[in-house]
N, C-alpha and C positions, 0 to 999 in steps of 0.2 A: 265463691260468690257468683262468678260468671256462670258456672254450671247450674246454680240455683235459678238464675234469671232465665237461662235457656229452658230449663224444665218448666218454669212458670209460663213462658211464652208458648211452649209446646202444648201445655194443658189448655191455654186460652184459645189457641188455634184449633185444637181438637173440639172444643165447645162450639166454635164457629162451624166446623165441618159437620158436626152433629146437627146443628140447626139447619144447615143447608140440605143435608140428606133428608131430614124430617120435613122439610119445606114449611118450617114454622116461623120464618121471618116475614115481616110485612113486605109487600111488593115494592114499596119505596126503598127499603133497605137493600133488598135483593138487587134492584136496579142500580143502586149506588155502588154496591159491591162489584157488579159487572163493569161499571165504569172505571172503578179503581183497577180491576184486573186488566182492562184494556190499556189504561195508562201505564201499568207496569210492563205490559207486552211491548209498548212503544218506548219504554224507558223515560217516560214523561212523569217523573216522580212528583214534581211540583203540582201537576194537574191532579195526581192521585191524592196529594195532601189537601188540595182545595176541595175535592169531592169528599174526603174524609171529614173535613170541617163542616161541610154542608149536611152530611148524614147525621153527625153528632148533634148539630144545632137544630135539626128539624125532626128528629125522631125521639121516641120514648127512651129515656136514659136506661131504664131497666132492661130494655130489649137489646141494647148495644154495649152496655158497660163491661160485659165479660170479655169481649174480644176487640173492641175498637181501639183501646189503648195500645195493644200490641201491634195492631196494624199501623198505627201512627209511628211507633218506634221503627218498624221495618221500613216504612216509606221514608222516614227522616234519615235513617242510616244509608239507604240506597241513594237518596238525593245528595248526600255528602260525598259519596264515592263518585 
């Protein structure tokens, strides 16, 4: 079961990477993802979670639904550690 969850997470992150490579995400989402990356670099995971919530609440669900849930899981787990 854990392996299945990791495979699903990997697929979702690959989808995100594809969108970033293709530059098909809106500028708002891209900017928010940059902010999340900066919060991860500084190990400020609670700030990353706040930015995650902001992106999800202000963007088109269909544009983010494939990858934002897995980002929340990663940020939540990192915040617990």
